[in-house]
C-alpha positions, 0 to 999 in steps of 0.5 A: 174721365169716365162720367160716374153718373153714366157708368160703373167701373167694374175693373181697371188695370194697367198693361204692358209694364215691360213696355213702359220700362223699355220706353223710359230707358231708351226715350228718357234716360238714353234720349233716343229721338223716336222720330230719328233714324236711330229711334225708328231702327230701335223700335223696328228691331226691338219690336220683333224681340218684344213681340216674339218674347216679351208680349207672351211673358206679359200675357202670362203674368198679367193673368196673375198680377196687376202691377200699378204701372204700365203703358196702357190703362184698361177698363171694364165699365158697365152702363148704369 
């Protein structure tokens, strides 16, 4: 948690909504264990597709739209 006596929150937003949806489907709904061979292969194989196609898509739409969910929470703080 950020100590509001030390910092002003200038902006805070979520990133990687597509990654959150994919992670939810594979690791919660389909119950794939990340530490299993299937989980490792899934991350390696899907990671190539994700890095090549989905990251550029997210990079584009996140310039214009901030969704209320995602894998990462990013913020800009200013020291008081």
